[in-house]
TORLUM-904126 format. One record per residue: chain; residue number from 0; x, y, z of N, C-alpha, C, O in turn; residue in three letters. Coordinates in steps of 0.02 Angstrom, whole numbers, always signed. Each point is the difference from the previous one (the first is absolute). Layout:
<sites>
- fivex_vodren_n.u_n.v_n.w_ca.u_ca.v_ca.w_c.u_c.v_c.w_o.u_o.v_o.w_nudren
- A_NUM_X_Y_Z_X_Y_Z_X_Y_Z_X_Y_Z_ALA
...
</sites>
This chain:
<sites>
- fivex_vodren_n.u_n.v_n.w_ca.u_ca.v_ca.w_c.u_c.v_c.w_o.u_o.v_o.w_nudren
- A_0_-335_+1611_+1903_-24_-22_-65_+24_-71_-15_+40_-12_-44_MET
- A_1_-67_-35_+84_+20_-69_-9_-23_-26_-68_+36_-38_-33_ALA
- A_2_-97_+59_+12_-26_-22_-65_+43_+28_-56_+13_-36_-49_ALA
- A_3_+9_+99_+54_+42_+30_-52_+67_-35_-5_+26_-9_-55_GLY
- A_4_+3_-10_+112_+63_-35_+0_-6_-68_-34_+45_-22_-36_LYS
- A_5_-101_-12_+48_-12_-66_-31_-7_+7_-76_+26_-41_-37_GLU
- A_6_-61_+94_+15_-8_+11_-72_+67_+17_-33_+14_-23_-55_ILE
- A_7_+28_+62_+90_+66_+16_-27_+41_-64_-9_+37_-7_-49_ARG
- A_8_-43_-39_+97_+35_-63_-6_-23_-41_-60_+40_-31_-34_GLY
- A_9_-106_+32_+21_-27_-35_-58_+24_+31_-65_+18_-35_-47_LYS
- A_10_-16_+102_+45_+24_+34_-60_+72_-18_-14_+19_-14_-58_ILE
- A_11_+22_+13_+110_+71_-18_-8_+7_-72_-26_+42_-14_-42_LYS
- A_12_-83_-31_+69_+3_-70_-21_-18_-8_-73_+33_-36_-37_SER
- A_13_-87_+70_+16_-22_-5_-70_+52_+32_-47_+11_-24_-55_VAL
- A_14_+20_+78_+78_+52_+32_-41_+60_-47_-11_+28_-2_-55_GLU
- A_15_-9_-35_+107_+54_-49_-8_-20_-56_-49_+41_-22_-40_ASN
- A_16_-104_+0_+46_-24_-51_-47_+0_+27_-72_+18_-37_-46_THR
- A_17_-36_+99_+38_-1_+31_-67_+70_+2_-30_+8_-11_-60_LYS
- A_18_+42_+25_+101_+69_+0_-25_+21_-69_-25_+34_-7_-51_LYS
- A_19_-55_-44_+89_+18_-69_-19_-33_-19_-66_+32_-27_-45_ILE
- A_20_-97_+40_+39_-37_-18_-61_+26_+39_-60_+2_-27_-55_THR
- A_21_+17_+90_+65_+28_+40_-55_+66_-29_-24_+13_-5_-60_LYS
- A_22_+29_-16_+108_+64_-30_-19_-11_-66_-37_+34_-14_-49_ALA
- A_23_-81_-26_+73_-14_-64_-33_-29_+11_-70_+14_-39_-46_MET
- A_24_-53_+92_+37_-26_+16_-66_+56_+17_-48_+0_-23_-58_GLU
- A_25_+49_+61_+80_+56_+20_-43_+44_-60_-17_+24_-6_-56_MET
- A_26_-13_-39_+105_+39_-60_-13_-35_-45_-50_+31_-26_-46_VAL
- A_27_-97_+18_+54_-39_-42_-46_+1_+29_-70_+2_-37_-49_ALA
- A_28_-5_+104_+43_+2_+31_-66_+66_-14_-35_+2_-12_-60_ALA
- A_29_+52_+15_+99_+66_-15_-29_+5_-73_-22_+25_-14_-55_SER
- A_30_-48_-32_+97_+3_-71_-17_-48_-18_-56_+13_-46_-39_LYS
- A_31_-68_+83_+34_-50_-14_-51_+30_+10_-70_-13_-41_-44_MET
- A_32_+51_+93_+34_+29_+13_-65_+48_-57_-20_+0_-23_-57_ARG
- A_33_+40_+1_+104_+47_-55_-14_-38_-65_-14_+18_-38_-45_LYS
- A_34_-71_+26_+83_-39_-61_-10_-35_+0_-68_-4_-52_-33_ALA
- A_35_-20_+110_+12_-32_+5_-66_+50_-11_-56_-16_-33_-49_GLN
- A_36_+76_+60_+57_+52_-11_-51_+18_-73_-5_+9_-27_-54_GLU
- A_37_-4_-7_+112_+16_-72_+1_-56_-40_-33_+13_-47_-37_ARG
- A_38_-75_+66_+50_-57_-35_-29_-1_+8_-76_-11_-49_-36_MET
- A_39_+22_+110_+13_-1_+12_-73_+59_-34_-34_-5_-21_-58_ARG
- A_40_+62_+17_+93_+58_-33_-29_-10_-75_-8_+29_-31_-44_ALA
- A_41_-72_+1_+86_-12_-72_-3_-50_-19_-54_-2_-57_-22_ALA
- A_42_-39_+105_+0_-53_-16_-49_+27_-22_-68_-27_-48_-27_ARG
- A_43_+79_+80_-2_+25_-24_-65_+23_-73_+2_-11_-37_-48_PRO
- A_44_+43_+16_+103_+22_-69_+5_-60_-47_+0_+1_-52_-34_TYR
- A_45_-53_+70_+72_-59_-43_+3_-33_-5_-69_-23_-54_-19_ALA
- A_46_+20_+110_-17_-30_-2_-67_+41_-42_-48_-27_-38_-40_ASP
- A_47_+93_+45_+42_+44_-36_-46_-3_-76_+13_-6_-39_-47_LYS
- A_48_+9_+20_+110_-1_-72_+15_-69_-29_-14_-5_-60_-16_ILE
- A_49_-48_+100_+22_-67_-25_-18_-3_-14_-74_-29_-51_-21_ARG
- A_50_+57_+95_-21_-1_-11_-72_+39_-62_-19_-22_-39_-43_ASN
- A_51_+80_+29_+75_+40_-59_-17_-36_-64_+23_-2_-49_-37_ILE
- A_52_-27_+51_+97_-36_-59_+25_-60_-15_-45_-15_-58_-14_ALA
- A_53_-20_+110_-8_-57_-10_-44_+21_-31_-66_-33_-45_-26_ALA
- A_54_+89_+69_-2_+23_-26_-64_+22_-72_+7_-15_-42_-43_HIS
- A_55_+51_+26_+96_+25_-68_+9_-57_-49_+13_+1_-57_-25_LEU
- A_56_-52_+79_+64_-55_-45_+14_-40_-16_-62_-27_-55_-7_SER
- A_57_+22_+103_-40_-36_-13_-62_+43_-34_-52_-26_-33_-45_SER
- A_58_+92_+41_+50_+45_-29_-50_+11_-75_+13_+24_-35_-45_ALA
- A_59_-41_+11_+105_+10_-70_+17_-65_-31_+26_-6_-14_+59_ASN
- A_60_-42_+4_-103_-64_-28_+23_+5_-71_+25_-46_-23_+35_PRO
- A_61_+100_-13_-52_+6_-69_+22_+17_-6_+74_-9_-53_+30_GLU
- A_62_+34_+108_+0_+19_-2_+71_-41_+53_+38_+4_+59_-16_TYR
- A_63_-42_-81_+65_-40_+45_+42_+33_+5_+68_+6_-50_+36_VAL
- A_64_+14_+109_-18_+34_+10_+64_-48_-11_+58_-59_+15_-6_HIS
- A_65_+84_-42_+63_-44_-11_+58_-37_+62_+24_-55_-6_+27_PRO
- A_66_+83_+65_-37_-33_+61_+21_-61_+16_-42_-41_+43_+19_PHE
- A_67_+34_-76_-76_-57_+12_-44_-54_-54_+9_-54_+5_-30_LEU
- A_68_+68_-55_+70_-46_-56_+10_-45_+13_+60_+22_+25_+52_GLN
- A_69_-85_-44_-59_-48_+8_+55_-3_-64_+42_+8_-55_-26_GLU
- A_70_-19_+65_+92_-6_-56_+46_-69_+3_+33_-7_+19_+58_HIS
- A_71_-43_-36_-97_-69_+7_+25_-15_-47_+58_-45_+14_+39_ALA
- A_72_+83_-69_-34_-15_-49_+53_+26_+23_+69_-23_-25_+51_GLN
- A_73_+69_+73_-50_+28_+24_+64_-52_+42_+37_-42_+32_-31_ALA
- A_74_+46_-33_+97_-47_+36_+41_+34_+51_+46_-25_+16_+54_LYS
- A_75_+83_+8_-77_+37_+50_+38_+21_+56_-47_+24_-14_-55_VAL
- A_76_-33_+76_+75_+21_+58_-39_+57_+35_+36_+0_+5_+62_ALA
- A_77_+49_+18_-100_+57_+35_+29_-6_+75_-10_-26_+24_-50_GLY
- A_78_+50_+14_+99_-3_+73_-3_+69_+29_+16_+31_-18_+50_TYR
- A_79_-7_+62_-93_+60_+40_+14_-26_+69_+21_-22_+39_-41_ILE
- A_80_+26_-25_+106_-30_+61_+28_+55_+51_+13_+43_-11_+42_VAL
- A_81_-44_+65_-80_+51_+53_+6_-29_+58_+40_-48_+32_-22_VAL
- A_82_+76_-19_+80_-21_+56_+42_+63_+37_+24_+55_-14_-23_THR
- A_83_-65_+62_+67_+56_+40_+25_+27_-29_+65_-33_-40_+33_THR
- A_84_+93_+61_-15_+29_-19_+64_-21_+49_+55_-2_-18_+59_ASP
- A_85_-14_+79_-78_-16_+52_+48_-71_+24_-11_-30_-12_-53_LYS
- A_86_+3_+45_+103_-67_+28_-4_+1_+74_-18_+45_+23_-34_GLY
- A_87_-96_+13_+58_-7_+72_-13_-2_+16_-74_+28_+49_-23_LEU
- A_88_-63_-92_-15_-8_+13_-72_-74_-4_-20_-17_-26_-53_CYS
- A_89_-26_+51_+97_-71_+1_-15_-30_-70_-4_+18_-44_+39_GLY
- A_90_-64_+35_-85_-34_-64_-7_+32_-45_-52_-34_-45_-27_GLY
- A_91_+98_+55_+11_+33_-38_-53_-3_-75_+13_-25_-37_-42_LEU
- A_92_+49_+15_+100_+0_-71_+15_-70_-27_+12_-16_-56_-21_ASN
- A_93_-26_+96_+54_-69_-22_+14_-37_-15_-64_-37_-50_-4_THR
- A_94_+45_+92_-47_-36_-10_-63_+21_-63_-36_-43_-38_-23_ASN
- A_95_+108_+25_+19_+22_-60_-36_-16_-63_+39_-18_-51_-30_VAL
- A_96_+22_+53_+96_-16_-58_+41_-76_-15_-1_-21_-57_+6_LEU
- A_97_-18_+109_-14_-73_-10_-8_-14_-36_-65_-43_-44_-3_ARG
- A_98_+79_+63_-51_-9_-34_-64_+21_-74_+5_-32_-44_-28_GLN
- A_99_+87_+32_+64_+23_-69_+9_-52_-40_+38_-14_-58_-18_VAL
- A_100_-14_+87_+71_-50_-35_+39_-62_-17_-42_-27_-54_+6_THR
- A_101_+6_+101_-47_-58_-12_-44_+14_-57_-49_-43_-42_-12_ASN
- A_102_+104_+40_-15_+18_-53_-47_+2_-67_+35_-23_-50_-27_LYS
- A_103_+49_+48_+88_+2_-62_+38_-70_-26_+16_-14_-60_-5_MET
- A_104_-31_+106_+23_-69_-20_+14_-34_-26_-62_-38_-48_+2_ARG
- A_105_+52_+80_-59_-30_-22_-63_+22_-71_-17_-41_-41_-20_GLU
- A_106_+106_+26_+28_+25_-67_-15_-20_-51_+54_-7_-59_-14_LEU
- A_107_-1_+84_+75_-19_-45_+55_-69_-30_-11_-15_-55_+24_ASP
- A_108_-27_+91_-60_-67_-27_-16_+5_-62_-44_-44_-42_+0_ARG
- A_109_+100_+37_-38_+12_-59_-41_+47_-50_+34_+29_-43_-33_ASN
- A_110_-22_+50_+99_+41_-45_+41_+74_+4_-19_+36_-50_+3_SER
- A_111_-14_+110_-23_+71_+11_-17_+33_+37_+58_-19_+57_+15_VAL
- A_112_+67_-89_+18_+34_+31_+56_+57_+45_-25_+12_+4_-60_THR
- A_113_+23_+29_+106_+50_+50_-19_+67_-15_+33_+4_-21_+57_ALA
- A_114_+49_+34_-96_+68_+2_+26_+32_+63_-28_-19_+24_-53_GLU
- A_115_+66_+4_+90_+25_+66_-19_+75_+6_+8_+32_-36_+39_ALA
- A_116_-5_+83_-78_+68_+25_+10_-7_+74_+15_-29_+38_-40_VAL
- A_117_+53_-16_+97_-9_+69_+23_+63_+40_-14_+54_-18_+23_ALA
- A_118_-62_+72_-60_+55_+47_-11_-19_+65_+36_-43_+37_-24_ILE
- A_119_+74_-25_+81_-18_+57_+41_-28_-21_+67_-36_-50_+4_GLY
- A_120_+54_+87_+48_-19_-18_+68_-76_+2_+11_-28_-43_+34_THR
- A_121_-5_+93_-63_-72_+7_+10_-39_-59_-27_-46_-25_+32_LYS
- A_122_+65_+2_-92_-33_-58_-29_+13_-63_+39_-44_-42_+8_GLY
- A_123_+107_+34_+16_+17_-59_+40_-41_-3_+64_-25_-53_+18_LEU
- A_124_+18_+110_+16_-40_+2_+61_-73_-16_-13_-32_-35_+39_GLY
- A_125_+6_+62_-95_-71_-11_-16_-12_-74_-15_-48_-29_+24_PHE
- A_126_+91_-1_-65_-9_-71_-18_+4_-45_+62_-37_-49_+5_MET
- A_127_+81_+66_+40_+6_-39_+62_-63_+6_+42_-22_-49_+31_SER
- A_128_-7_+109_-28_-59_+11_+41_-61_-36_-27_-41_-26_+38_ARG
- A_129_+34_+23_-105_-60_-31_-28_+9_-75_-10_-46_-35_-23_VAL
- A_130_+104_+9_+42_+11_-72_-1_+19_-29_-68_-9_-60_-11_GLY
- A_131_+34_+101_-35_+22_-25_-65_+71_-28_+6_+43_+31_+32_VAL
- A_132_-31_-88_-62_+67_-31_+2_+48_+42_-41_-10_+12_-59_LYS
- A_133_+64_+11_+91_+51_+41_-33_+60_-45_-17_+36_-23_+44_VAL
- A_134_-26_+12_-109_+55_-44_-21_+68_+34_+8_+48_-33_+19_LEU
- A_135_-44_+98_-32_+63_+36_+5_-16_+75_+5_-57_+21_-13_ALA
- A_136_+106_+18_+33_-11_+72_+5_+65_+37_-14_+55_-27_+7_ASN
- A_137_-63_+89_-27_+57_+45_-10_-19_+67_+30_-45_+35_-25_ALA
- A_138_+79_-16_+79_-17_+62_+36_+63_+43_+6_+56_-23_-9_VAL
- A_139_-67_+87_+26_+55_+47_+10_+45_+3_-62_+61_-7_+5_HIS
- A_140_-93_+18_-62_+38_+4_-63_+33_+68_-9_+42_+8_-45_LEU
- A_141_-61_+41_+85_+30_+67_-6_-32_+40_-56_-50_-20_-29_GLY
- A_142_+81_+78_+14_-27_+44_-51_+22_-21_-70_-30_+22_-50_ASP
- A_143_+82_-63_+45_+24_-24_-65_-7_-75_-3_+43_-36_+28_THR
- A_144_-95_+9_-60_-10_-73_-2_+51_-34_-45_+21_+29_-51_PRO
- A_145_-2_-89_+69_+47_-39_-41_-35_-66_-17_-31_-32_+42_HIS
- A_146_+38_+12_-105_-34_-59_-25_+23_-63_+36_-39_-47_+9_LEU
- A_147_+103_+45_+11_+26_-62_+31_-35_-15_+66_-1_-58_+21_ASP
- A_148_-26_+109_+12_-36_-11_+63_-71_-25_-12_-32_-26_+46_LYS
- A_149_+8_+34_-107_-68_-23_-17_-2_-70_-29_-50_-35_+6_LEU
- A_150_+105_+14_-37_+1_-63_-37_-17_-59_+44_-41_-43_-18_ILE
- A_151_+71_+40_+77_-11_-56_+45_-73_-8_+21_-28_-54_-10_GLY
- A_152_-3_+106_+39_-71_-6_+20_-46_-15_-58_-46_-40_+6_PRO
- A_153_+57_+74_-63_-44_-11_-57_+8_-71_-27_-49_-31_-22_VAL
- A_154_+110_+5_+22_+13_-67_-26_-38_-53_+40_-20_-51_-28_LYS
- A_155_+9_+63_+93_-38_-48_+41_-70_-9_-28_-26_-56_-1_ALA
- A_156_-5_+110_-22_-67_-4_-28_+1_-28_-71_-44_-39_-19_LEU
- A_157_+95_+57_-20_+5_-25_-69_+11_-76_+1_-28_-36_-43_LEU
- A_158_+68_+11_+90_+11_-72_+4_-64_-36_+18_-13_-55_-26_ASP
- A_159_-28_+85_+70_-64_-31_+17_-45_-4_-61_-36_-49_-10_GLU
- A_160_+38_+101_-31_-42_+0_-61_+25_-51_-50_-39_-36_-31_TYR
- A_161_+104_+33_+22_+29_-49_-47_-16_-71_+21_-9_-44_-43_ASN
- A_162_+3_+32_+108_-16_-67_+25_-74_-17_-8_-21_-56_+14_ALA
- A_163_-19_+105_-36_-71_-12_-10_-43_+5_+62_-57_-21_+0_GLY
- A_164_+85_+50_+55_-38_+5_+62_-40_+64_+5_-42_+7_+45_ARG
- A_165_+53_+41_-91_-37_+63_+1_-41_+7_-64_+23_-16_-55_LEU
- A_166_-84_+38_+63_-43_+10_-58_+16_+66_-36_-10_+5_-60_THR
- A_167_+34_+44_+98_+18_+65_-29_+43_+39_+50_+0_-15_+59_ALA
- A_168_+37_+64_-85_+39_+45_+43_-20_+71_-17_-3_+19_-59_VAL
- A_169_-12_+20_+111_-22_+69_-10_+52_+48_+29_+28_-11_+53_TYR
- A_170_-17_+65_-90_+46_+52_+21_-40_+59_+26_-41_+29_-36_LEU
- A_171_+52_-10_+99_-40_+52_+33_+46_+57_+20_+47_-9_+39_CYS
- A_172_-60_+68_-65_+41_+59_+15_-39_+63_-15_-59_-4_-18_TYR
- A_173_+90_+62_+27_-32_+64_-14_+33_+32_-60_+60_+15_+2_THR
- A_174_-98_-6_-55_+27_+29_-62_+2_+76_+6_-48_+31_+22_ARG
- A_175_+104_-2_-43_+8_+73_+2_-32_+31_-62_+18_-16_-57_PHE
- A_176_-67_+60_+68_-32_+36_-55_+29_+70_-4_+27_+20_-52_ILE
- A_177_-33_+18_+106_+32_+65_+6_+9_+15_+74_-15_-42_+42_ASN
- A_178_+39_+101_-27_+16_+16_+70_-62_-3_+45_+5_-19_+58_THR
- A_179_-62_+37_-85_-61_+2_+40_-41_-65_-4_-49_-8_+36_MET
- A_180_+68_-37_-81_-42_-60_-10_+43_-62_-6_+47_-3_-40_ARG
- A_181_-64_-47_+81_+32_-65_-2_-55_-53_+0_-49_+6_+37_GLN
- A_182_+57_-56_-78_-54_-49_-11_+20_-70_+25_+49_-28_-24_GLU
- A_183_-87_+1_+72_+15_-69_+23_-18_-50_-54_-52_+5_-32_PRO
- A_184_+97_-54_+21_-8_-47_-56_+9_-71_+26_+47_-14_+37_VAL
- A_185_-91_-31_-57_+8_-72_+10_-6_-31_-69_-56_-9_-25_VAL
- A_186_+112_-8_-6_-1_-27_-68_+30_-70_-3_+43_-17_+40_GLU
- A_187_-67_-22_-87_+24_-68_-8_+71_-1_-28_+13_+29_-53_GLN
- A_188_+32_-61_+88_+69_-6_-22_+10_-67_-36_+30_-2_-54_LEU
- A_189_-54_-52_+84_+5_-67_-31_-68_-34_+4_-35_+7_+51_LEU
- A_190_+14_-44_-102_+34_-5_-64_+2_+67_-36_-48_+39_+5_PRO
- A_191_+101_-26_-41_+8_+65_-33_-59_+13_-46_-12_-41_-45_LEU
- A_192_-24_+96_+54_-57_+14_-43_+22_+7_-73_+51_+30_-15_PRO
- A_193_-90_-59_-30_+18_+1_-70_+2_+71_-30_+38_+13_-46_GLN
- A_194_-80_+31_+73_-1_+68_-28_+65_+37_+14_+19_+45_-37_ASP
- A_195_+17_-65_+91_+65_+31_+14_+52_-21_-51_+46_+38_-15_LEU
- A_196_-53_-98_-12_+50_-27_-46_-20_+8_-73_+31_-28_-45_LEU
- A_197_-84_+66_+33_-19_+14_-69_+38_+62_-25_+9_+48_+36_LYS
- A_198_+13_-52_-98_+37_+55_-31_-44_+36_-51_-38_-31_-37_GLN
- A_199_+44_+96_+37_-35_+39_-51_+37_-6_-66_+55_-28_-3_SER
- A_200_-86_+53_-50_+32_-4_-66_+66_+37_-1_+48_-22_-32_ALA
- A_201_-46_+80_+67_+63_+38_+1_+54_-38_+38_+58_+0_-20_GLU
- A_202_-78_-33_+75_+49_-37_+39_+26_-61_-39_+60_-16_+3_GLU
- A_203_-105_-17_-39_+22_-57_-40_+49_+21_-54_+47_-35_-16_LYS
- A_204_-60_+94_-12_+45_+25_-52_+67_+19_+29_+52_-11_-30_LYS
- A_205_-54_+40_+90_+63_+22_+32_+39_-58_+29_+62_+3_+5_ALA
- A_206_-97_-57_+14_+33_-58_+31_-12_-63_-41_-16_-53_+27_HIS
- A_207_+22_+59_-92_-16_-55_-44_+59_-43_-21_-1_-29_-54_GLY
- A_208_+52_+25_+97_+59_-40_-19_-7_-72_+23_-43_-17_+41_TRP
- A_209_+87_-25_-68_+4_-70_+21_+58_-8_+49_+50_+35_-5_ASP
- A_210_-59_-80_+54_+50_-10_+51_+40_-64_-13_-26_-49_-25_TYR
- A_211_+89_+52_+44_+42_-60_+2_+10_-16_+73_+27_+40_+38_ILE
- A_212_-49_-100_-18_-1_-17_+71_+64_-38_+19_+23_-44_-36_TYR
- A_213_+4_+62_+93_+59_-34_+27_-9_-5_+76_-1_+52_+32_GLU
- A_214_-4_-111_-2_+9_-65_-31_-61_-26_-38_+7_-33_-51_PRO
- A_215_-69_+48_+77_-60_-22_-36_-57_+47_+18_+6_+40_+47_ASP
- A_216_-61_-45_-84_-56_+46_+8_-30_-5_+70_-16_+51_+31_ALA
- A_217_+8_-112_-5_-31_-10_+65_+39_+36_+55_-30_+34_+42_LYS
- A_218_+96_-43_-41_+41_+32_+52_-5_+75_-4_-5_+34_+52_SER
- A_219_+7_-7_-112_-3_+73_-9_-68_+28_+23_-3_+49_+36_VAL
- A_220_-50_-82_-59_-68_+24_+17_-13_-7_+75_-30_+45_+31_ILE
- A_221_+53_-100_-1_-9_-9_+73_+33_+56_+38_-29_+29_+46_ASP
- A_222_+91_-13_-64_+37_+52_+35_-32_+69_-12_-5_+41_+45_ASP
- A_223_-15_-29_-107_-29_+65_-18_-66_+11_+36_-12_+55_+25_LEU
- A_224_-30_-106_-22_-65_+8_+34_+9_+14_+74_-37_+40_+29_MET
- A_225_+87_-72_+2_+14_+14_+70_+22_+72_+10_-22_+34_+46_THR
- A_226_+67_-11_-91_+22_+70_+4_-58_+48_-12_-4_+53_+31_ARG
- A_227_-41_-73_-76_-58_+43_-15_-44_+8_+61_-21_+56_+16_TYR
- A_228_+6_-111_+19_-42_+3_+59_+34_+40_+56_-31_+41_+33_VAL
- A_229_+97_-52_-24_+37_+38_+50_-1_+75_-18_-3_+42_+44_GLU
- A_230_+7_-27_-109_-3_+70_-21_-67_+32_+15_-3_+58_+20_GLY
- A_231_-51_-97_-28_-67_+25_+17_-5_+16_+75_-29_+51_+20_LEU
- A_232_+57_-95_+21_-3_+10_+73_+42_+61_+19_-21_+40_+42_VAL
- A_233_+80_-33_-73_+43_+58_+15_-35_+65_-21_+3_+49_+36_TYR
- A_234_-35_-50_-94_-36_+59_-23_-56_+18_+48_-12_+58_+14_GLN
- A_235_-23_-110_+12_-53_+13_+49_+28_+31_+63_-31_+44_+29_ALA
- A_236_+91_-66_-8_+30_+28_+60_+20_+73_-10_-11_+41_+45_LEU
- A_237_+39_-24_-103_+18_+70_-13_-62_+44_-4_+1_+57_+23_THR
- A_238_-55_-84_-53_-63_+38_-3_-25_+12_+71_-24_+55_+16_GLU
- A_239_+28_-106_+27_-25_+6_+68_+41_+50_+40_-28_+38_+40_ASN
- A_240_+94_-37_-51_+42_+47_+37_-13_+72_-22_+0_+46_+42_MET
- A_241_-11_-35_-107_-17_+67_-23_-67_+22_+29_-9_+57_+19_ALA
- A_242_-39_-104_-17_-65_+15_+30_+6_+15_+74_-33_+45_+26_SER
- A_243_+78_-82_+8_+8_+10_+73_+24_+70_+15_-28_+34_+43_GLU
- A_244_+80_-11_-79_+28_+66_+15_-50_+56_-18_-4_+50_+34_GLN
- A_245_-33_-60_-89_-51_+49_-19_-55_+4_+52_-20_+54_+21_SER
- A_246_-3_-113_+1_-53_-2_+50_+24_+30_+66_-38_+35_+34_ALA
- A_247_+100_-50_-15_+27_+27_+62_+6_+77_-3_-15_+35_+48_ARG
- A_248_+38_-10_-106_+7_+72_-7_-69_+34_+7_-6_+51_+34_MET
- A_249_-44_-79_-67_-67_+29_+3_-28_-5_+71_-31_+47_+25_VAL
- A_250_+41_-105_+8_-25_-9_+68_+33_+48_+49_-33_+29_+43_ALA
- A_251_+99_-20_-50_+35_+46_+45_-18_+73_-13_-2_+40_+47_MET
- A_252_-11_-23_-110_-23_+68_-15_-68_+12_+31_-13_+53_+28_LYS
- A_253_-31_-103_-34_-66_+7_+32_+6_+6_+75_-36_+39_+31_SER
- A_254_+81_-79_-1_+10_+4_+73_+28_+68_+20_-20_+28_+52_ALA
- A_255_+65_-1_-92_+29_+67_+15_-54_+53_-4_-4_+44_+43_THR
- A_256_-38_-48_-95_-55_+49_-7_-49_-6_+58_-24_+50_+27_ASP
- A_257_+8_-111_-8_-46_-10_+57_+29_+26_+65_-36_+29_+41_ASN
- A_258_+102_-39_-32_+32_+26_+60_-4_+76_+2_-10_+29_+53_ALA
- A_259_+19_+3_-111_-7_+73_-4_-70_+23_+19_-8_+50_+35_GLY
- A_260_-42_-87_-58_-69_+18_+17_-13_-8_+75_-34_+41_+31_ASN
- A_261_+60_-96_-2_-8_-11_+72_+33_+55_+40_-27_+24_+50_VAL
- A_262_+87_-3_-72_+36_+54_+35_-41_+64_-2_-6_+35_+50_ILE
- A_263_-23_-19_-108_-41_+61_-6_-60_-3_+47_-17_+50_+33_SER
- A_264_-16_-108_-30_-58_-7_+44_+20_+6_+73_-35_+31_+40_GLU
- A_265_+92_-63_-22_+22_+4_+70_+20_+72_+19_-13_+21_+56_LEU
- A_266_+44_+15_-102_+18_+69_+14_-62_+43_+10_-1_+45_+42_LYS
- A_267_-51_-59_-82_-62_+37_+8_-31_-14_+69_-23_+46_+34_LEU
- A_268_+22_-110_-14_-26_-18_+66_+42_+31_+55_-27_+25_+50_VAL
- A_269_+93_-25_-59_+45_+29_+50_-13_+75_+7_-4_+26_+56_TYR
- A_270_-4_+9_-112_-12_+73_+3_-67_+15_+33_-6_+48_+38_ASN
- A_271_-45_-90_-53_-66_+10_+32_+4_-11_+75_-29_+38_+39_LYS
- A_272_+65_-91_-19_+8_-14_+71_+37_+56_+35_-18_+21_+55_THR
- A_273_+72_+2_-88_+40_+55_+29_-42_+64_+6_+3_+34_+51_ARG
- A_274_-42_-19_-103_-41_+60_+1_-54_-5_+55_-15_+49_+34_GLN
- A_275_-13_-110_-26_-51_-9_+52_+31_+10_+69_-32_+29_+44_ALA
- A_276_+94_-53_-34_+33_+9_+65_+14_+73_+14_-9_+24_+56_ALA
- A_277_+31_+13_-108_+14_+72_+9_-65_+37_+16_-1_+43_+44_ILE
- A_278_-52_-59_-81_-64_+33_+12_-25_-14_+71_-28_+45_+33_THR
- A_279_+38_-106_-9_-21_-18_+68_+38_+40_+52_-29_+25_+48_LYS
- A_280_+96_-17_-59_+41_+38_+47_-21_+73_+1_-5_+31_+53_GLU
- A_281_-8_-3_-112_-23_+70_-4_-66_+10_+36_-10_+50_+35_LEU
- A_282_-35_-99_-44_-66_+4_+34_+8_-1_+75_-36_+35_+36_SER
- A_283_+83_-78_-11_+12_-4_+72_+29_+65_+26_-18_+23_+55_GLU
- A_284_+64_+7_-95_+30_+63_+22_-52_+55_+3_-4_+37_+50_ILE
- A_285_-37_-32_-102_-52_+52_-3_-50_-13_+57_-23_+48_+33_VAL
- A_286_+5_-110_-21_-47_-15_+53_+28_+18_+69_-36_+25_+43_GLY
- A_287_+102_-39_-33_+31_+17_+64_+3_+75_+11_-11_+24_+55_GLY
- A_288_+28_+14_-110_+4_+73_+7_-69_+29_+15_-7_+46_+40_ALA
- A_289_-45_-75_-72_-67_+27_+12_-22_-14_+73_-35_+41_+29_ALA
- A_290_+56_-98_-1_-18_-16_+68_+33_+47_+49_-30_+19_+51_ALA
- A_291_+93_+1_-66_+35_+46_+44_-31_+70_-3_+23_+46_+34_VAL
</sites>
């Protein structure tokens, strides 16, 4: 039964694969909960600093921060591309990189070239393959991201914008909706969209105080706007990490289920092959006895 032995080997191989995917699913489920907690913990800071930045920008109309100024004459767009360091997370990276590619093609029709900061190995590899100039990168950030590792790469793009060499900066990442759904996003980071800095009536009432600036308004607003942009990038990274673990858990569960289906099919084929061999042997025995 050479065919039966080969099928048994395939069954054993698929069973080993199933054990690996099941273990990876359980690890991803554990990391997903921590990543979601980290993402939700970062949201209040982002909301608070947005309110303060909105109030300061409206309270000082005589000073317009560089992040609020448009550079229509520039012909280069910057992209902060947030992807994962590892694979096996379904189409998570493919979806966001497809959105980035579409945005680049759209701007390329207006003769706007691209420069990028890559956060994550997958994005760095993609940008290098398509020939986009990578100003800086941050890879292998681990399961717990730290803002100090992001400041350097992000600052390279912010300095380019402050110098007037970039027409806009886009933040590209995967937004976490729920465990089963993650949404690829390409949103404008600079110049800061005015709708982000608008306050509702309730927010104006809650944050309607006057500020005393030390040393002066310009220094405070400059520093605050930089922290605000860094906070947006950090929030995008936490959203992407929560999406990564959710996508990996779902992908590994699907792989485990598929492995189970393959094992069932192989066992059915093995039993049919074994039964056919037994039937053949019985036929030979009966035929030999009849001949005698």
